[in-house]
C-alpha positions in Angstrom: -14.0 9.8 5.2 -17.4 9.1 3.6 -18.5 5.6 3.0 -18.8 4.3 -0.6 -21.9 2.2 -1.3 -21.8 0.2 -4.5 -18.2 -0.8 -4.1 -17.9 -0.5 -0.3 -17.8 -3.3 2.2 -21.0 -5.0 3.3 -22.3 -5.1 6.9 -20.7 -8.6 7.2 -17.3 -7.5 6.0 -17.4 -8.6 2.4 -16.7 -7.1 -1.0 -18.9 -9.4 -3.1 -17.6 -12.9 -2.1 -14.3 -11.5 -0.9 -13.3 -10.4 2.6 -14.7 -11.6 5.9 -12.9 -12.5 9.1 -11.3 -16.0 9.2 -9.6 -15.9 12.5 -8.6 -18.1 15.5 -11.1 -18.1 18.3 -8.7 -16.4 20.7 -8.7 -13.2 18.5 -12.5 -13.1 18.2 -13.0 -10.6 21.0 -10.3 -8.3 19.5 -11.9 -8.3 16.0 -15.4 -7.9 17.4 -14.3 -4.9 19.5 -12.8 -3.4 16.4 -15.8 -4.1 14.3 -18.2 -2.6 16.8 -16.2 0.5 17.6 -14.0 1.6 14.6 -16.7 3.5 12.7 -18.0 5.3 15.8 -14.5 6.3 16.9 -13.2 7.3 13.5 -16.3 9.3 12.6 -16.4 11.2 15.9 -15.6 14.9 16.0 -12.7 14.4 18.5 -11.0 11.8 16.3 -11.4 13.7 13.1 -10.0 16.9 14.7 -6.9 15.1 16.0 -6.5 13.1 12.7 -6.8 16.2 10.5 -4.4 18.2 12.7 -1.8 15.5 12.6 -2.1 15.0 8.9 -1.7 18.7 8.3 1.0 19.7 10.8 2.9 16.5 11.4 2.6 14.6 8.0 2.6 17.8 5.9 -0.7 17.3 4.0 -2.1 18.1 1.6 0.6 16.6 -0.6 1.2 18.4 -3.9 -0.5 17.4 -7.2 2.4 18.0 -9.5 2.0 18.5 -13.3 4.9 16.4 -14.8 5.5 18.5 -17.9 8.4 16.4 -19.3 6.6 13.1 -18.6 3.5 14.5 -20.2 5.4 15.4 -23.3 6.9 11.9 -23.5 3.5 10.1 -23.3 1.6 12.8 -25.1 -1.0 13.4 -22.5 -1.4 15.3 -19.2 0.2 13.5 -16.3 -0.1 14.7 -12.7 1.9 13.0 -9.9 0.2 12.8 -6.4 3.3 13.4 -4.3 2.8 10.9 -1.4 6.6 10.6 -1.4 6.7 14.0 0.2 4.9 12.9 3.3 6.7 12.7 6.6 8.5 9.2 6.6 8.5 9.2 2.8 5.3 7.4 1.8 1.5 7.1 2.0 1.9 4.6 4.9 1.9 7.3 7.6 -1.8 8.3 6.8 -3.1 4.9 7.9 -0.6 4.6 10.8 -1.8 7.8 12.3 -5.4 6.8 12.0 -4.8 3.4 13.6 -2.6 4.7 16.4 -5.4 7.1 17.4 -7.9 4.2 17.3 -5.6 2.0 19.4 -5.2 4.8 21.9 -9.0 5.2 22.2 -9.3 1.4 22.7 -6.7 1.6 25.6 -4.0 -0.5 23.9 -0.4 0.2 24.9 1.6 -2.4 22.9 1.7 -2.1 19.1 2.8 -4.8 16.6 3.1 -4.4 12.8 4.4 -6.2 9.8 6.5 -4.6 7.1 8.0 -5.4 3.7 9.7 -2.4 2.2 10.0 -1.0 5.7 7.8 2.1 5.0 4.9 0.8 7.1 7.4 -0.2 9.8 8.9 3.2 9.8 5.5 4.9 9.9 4.4 2.6 12.8 7.6 3.2 14.7 7.1 7.0 14.1 3.6 7.2 15.5 4.5 4.9 18.4 7.3 7.3 19.3 4.9 10.2 19.0 2.3 8.5 21.3 4.8 6.9 23.7 3.8 3.3 22.9 5.8 0.1 22.7 6.5 -0.9 19.1 7.4 -4.4 17.7 7.9 -4.7 13.9 8.1 -8.0 12.2 10.2 -8.0 9.0 11.4 -10.9 6.8 15.2 -11.4 6.9 15.5 -10.9 3.1 13.8 -7.5 3.5 15.9 -6.6 6.5 18.9 -6.9 4.3 17.6 -5.2 1.2 15.9 -2.4 3.2 18.7 -1.6 5.7 18.1 2.2 5.8 14.5 1.7 7.0 15.6 -0.9 9.6 18.0 1.7 11.0 15.3 4.3 11.1 12.9 2.0 12.9 15.5 1.2 15.5 16.4 4.8 16.0 12.7 5.6 16.5 12.7 3.0 19.4 11.0 0.1 17.7 12.1 -3.5 18.2 12.7 -5.0 14.8 12.2 -8.8 14.7 13.8 -10.5 11.8 11.7 -13.5 10.5 13.7 -16.5 9.1 10.8 -18.7 7.9 9.5 -19.2 4.3 10.8 -16.7 1.8 11.8 -14.4 4.6 9.6 -11.6 3.2 6.3 -9.8 3.8 4.1 -12.9 3.9 6.3 -14.4 6.6 6.4 -11.2 8.6 2.6 -11.1 8.6 2.5 -14.7 9.8 4.7 -13.9 12.8 2.8 -10.7 13.7 -0.4 -12.7 13.8 1.3 -15.3 16.0 2.3 -12.5 18.4 -1.2 -11.2 18.4 -2.6 -14.7 19.3 -0.2 -14.9 22.2 -0.9 -11.4 23.5 -4.5 -10.7 22.7 -5.4 -8.5 25.7 -2.9 -5.6 25.6 -1.8 -5.7 21.9 -3.1 -3.8 18.9 -2.1 -5.1 15.5 -1.5 -2.1 13.2 -1.9 -3.7 9.8 -0.3 -1.8 6.9 -2.5 -2.5 3.9 -6.1 -3.3 2.9 -5.5 -7.0 3.9 -6.4 -9.1 6.9 -9.7 -9.8 8.6 -12.6 -7.4 8.5 -12.7 -4.5 9.5 -9.0 -3.9 8.6 -9.4 -3.6 4.8 -12.3 -1.1 5.1 -10.5 0.8 7.9 -7.2 1.2 6.1 -9.0 2.2 2.9 -10.9 4.9 4.8 -7.7 6.3 6.4 -6.0 6.3 3.0 -9.0 7.9 1.3 -7.5 11.3 2.1 -5.4 10.8 -1.1 -8.4 10.7 -3.5 -10.2 13.4 -1.5 -7.3 15.7 -1.9 -7.0 14.9 -5.6 -10.6 15.9 -6.3 -10.1 19.2 -4.5 -6.8 19.9 -6.2 -8.1 19.1 -9.7 -11.1 21.4 -9.0 -8.7 24.2 -8.2 -6.4 23.5 -11.1 -8.8 22.5 -13.9 -12.2 23.4 -12.7 -13.3 19.8 -12.5 -13.0 17.1 -9.9 -12.6 13.9 -11.9 -9.6 12.8 -14.0 -9.7 10.3 -16.9 -7.3 7.9 -15.2 -6.0 7.1 -11.7 -3.0 4.8 -11.7 -1.4 3.2 -8.6 0.8 0.2 -7.7 -0.7 -2.7 -5.9 0.8 -5.2 -3.4 -1.7 -5.6 -0.7 -3.2 -2.4 -2.2 -3.5 0.4 0.3 -2.2 3.3 -1.7 -4.3 2.2 -4.7 -7.4 1.8 -2.4 -6.8 5.3 -1.1 -6.3 6.8 -4.6 -9.4 5.0 -6.0 -11.7 5.6 -3.0 -13.6 8.8 -4.0 -13.7 7.9 -7.7 -15.2 4.4 -7.3 -18.7 5.4 -8.2 -17.6 7.8 -11.0 -17.6 5.1 -13.8 -16.0 7.5 -16.3 -12.8 7.5 -14.3 -10.6 4.6 -15.4 -8.8 2.9 -12.4 -5.6 1.1 -13.1 -3.8 -1.1 -10.5 -0.3 -2.2 -11.2 1.1 -5.5 -9.8 4.6 -6.8 -9.8 5.3 -9.4 -12.5 8.8 -10.0 -11.1 10.8 -11.9 -13.7 7.6 -12.5 -15.7 4.1 -13.9 -15.1 5.0 -17.3 -16.3 8.5 -17.4 -14.9 7.6 -18.9 -11.5 9.2 -15.7 -10.0 6.3 -13.3 -9.8 4.0 -11.4 -7.4 1.2 -10.7 -9.9 -1.5 -12.2 -7.8 -4.5 -11.4 -10.0 -2.8 -12.9 -13.1 -1.8 -16.2 -11.6 -3.8 -16.5 -8.4 -7.1 -18.1 -7.3 -9.6 -17.7 -4.5 -8.6 -18.7 -1.0 -7.9 -17.5 2.5 -4.8 -15.7 3.6 -4.1 -13.7 6.8 -7.7 -13.7 7.9 -9.6 -12.9 4.7 -10.9 -14.5 1.6 -9.3 -13.1 -1.5 -7.2 -14.0 -4.5 -3.8 -15.4 -3.7 -1.0 -17.4 -5.2 -1.3 -21.0 -4.3 -0.8 -24.6 -5.5 -3.6 -26.9 -6.6 -3.8 -28.3 -3.0 -4.0 -24.8 -1.4 -0.4 -24.3 -0.3 0.7 -20.6 -0.6 3.2 -20.1 -3.4 6.3 -18.0 -2.6 6.0 -14.6 -4.3 8.9 -12.7 -5.9 9.5 -9.1 -6.8 12.5 -6.8 -6.7 10.3 -4.5 -4.8 9.9 -5.5 -1.1 6.6 -3.7 -0.8 4.9 -5.6 -3.6 6.4 -9.0 -2.7 3.2 -10.5 -1.3 1.2 -13.6 -2.5 -2.2 -12.1 -2.0 -4.1 -8.9 -2.6 -6.7 -6.9 -0.6 -10.2 -8.2 -1.0 -11.4 -4.9 -2.3 -9.1 -5.2 -5.3 -10.1 -8.9 -5.8 -13.7 -7.6 -6.1 -12.9 -4.5 -8.2 -11.1 -6.9 -10.6 -13.9 -9.4 -10.7 -16.6 -6.8 -11.5 -14.2 -5.0 -13.9 -14.4 -1.6 -12.1 -10.6 -1.5 -12.1 -8.2 -2.9 -14.6 -5.0 -4.6 -13.2 -1.9 -5.0 -15.2 1.6 -6.3 -14.3 5.1 -4.9 -14.7 8.4 -6.7 -14.6 11.5 -5.8 -12.4 13.3 -4.5 -15.4 10.4 -2.4 -16.6 10.1 -0.9 -13.2 13.8 -0.1 -12.9 13.7 1.6 -16.3 10.7 3.7 -15.3 12.4 4.8 -12.1 15.5 6.0 -14.1 13.2 7.7 -16.6 11.3 9.7 -13.9 14.6 10.6 -12.3 16.1 12.0 -15.5 12.9 13.6 -16.8 11.5 15.2 -13.6 14.3 15.1 -11.0 12.3 12.8 -8.7 13.6 9.4 -7.4 10.6 7.2 -6.8 10.3 4.1 -4.6 10.5 0.8 -6.5 6.9 0.2 -5.7 5.8 3.5 -7.3 8.1 2.7 -10.3 5.8 -0.1 -11.2 2.9 2.3 -11.6 5.2 4.6 -13.6 6.1 1.8 -16.0 2.3 1.3 -16.7 2.3 4.6 -18.6 4.1 2.8 -21.5 1.5 0.1 -21.5 -1.6 2.3 -21.9 -2.9 4.4 -24.7 -3.9 8.0 -23.8 -5.5 10.8 -25.7 -3.8 14.2 -25.8 -6.5 15.9 -23.8 -6.9 13.3 -21.1 -6.0 13.9 -17.4 -3.9 11.1 -15.9 -3.3 10.9 -12.1 -0.4 8.7 -11.0 -0.1 8.1 -7.2 3.6 8.4 -6.4 3.3 6.4 -3.2 6.9 6.6 -1.9 10.3 8.0 -2.4 13.4 6.1 -3.5 15.9 6.7 -0.7 15.4 3.1 0.6 16.0 1.7 -2.9 19.2 3.5 -3.8 21.4 0.4 -3.4 19.1 -1.5 -5.9 19.2 1.4 -8.3 23.0 1.7 -8.0 23.5 -2.0 -8.6 21.3 -1.8 -11.7 23.1 1.1 -13.1 26.4 -0.7 -12.5 25.1 -3.7 -14.4 24.0 -1.5 -17.3 27.5 0.1 -17.4 29.2 -3.3 -17.3 27.0 -4.6 -20.1 27.7 -1.6 -22.2 31.5 -2.0 -21.7 31.4 -5.6 -22.7 
């Protein structure tokens, strides 16, 4: 988990002007403890041995780098899928959850709280809490509880208490708000296991480091397959942005590698029903850090919308706000319909059902121009079991439209 320099976090917790720790005074000691200890703990031999062993024998890493022959023929280039969907629990979220649960254990915390949207981070957190014998409370918006019912059932079976949040849009933003309130009320014994590269420093840096196993593996796998470590493109979906941060991490200073982040446009950027933060947002503070977020002229957070629960967030990780500002990464947006079509396309072309989040990244393939010889890595961040009801409903709508 080497540190990056040019695009890495500063000593004060900033990526350019983005980041920092904007927190209530009652959480100051918790954040200071994390800031002072997370690097020492996570870089120790003991931690790395346990982290590596669990990633290998519990998660099932390294995940395959699959040459998608049929997809490559369709887009007339060379497309490789980084199969994070094959991880234990079905997504990249488990990488970070294992890293943070080991950190929490080292800090002596026994009670774990988390927020979740699509439910994948909630499942990953519930999983590692079961493994380590820790209490687990997961906050989830009521809307997401309903549309991600299979993951709710998994969390409960794993022993987690799932708290349905009824405020706001009843999605990820509101779940995060409630998790922070819990942390404020229980600062001594509770560890907040954040699921993305969001929140106060050091969380964005810490989560990116734990997810950097993705890009580290890609480099090694490409070296074995092609004799070179760097691709021409790395593409990943972005809500808060942890899978993208992990996929980009070891390529940040290789300026010849084009980095593409894909946000959720929802029903369209100008529709008023979108989660494309970088397209419609402005600088402000959300959940403890300064970043780009969707807000009104007087600073009230705008309700986001996406068919994808994991991308339905009104902000973005400060690292992505910075990469966008300095043009190191290019961020585009994909509508609900484009994502659904891309998911069906992958399913028919390669026999892989992706998560709706990952489907947004897949849809970006049709928006970009590739050369025949180029190497394109697409981070397939999760599998689509949890989204089958949404896919089925869409297929039924298409069938009905065709009949009428």
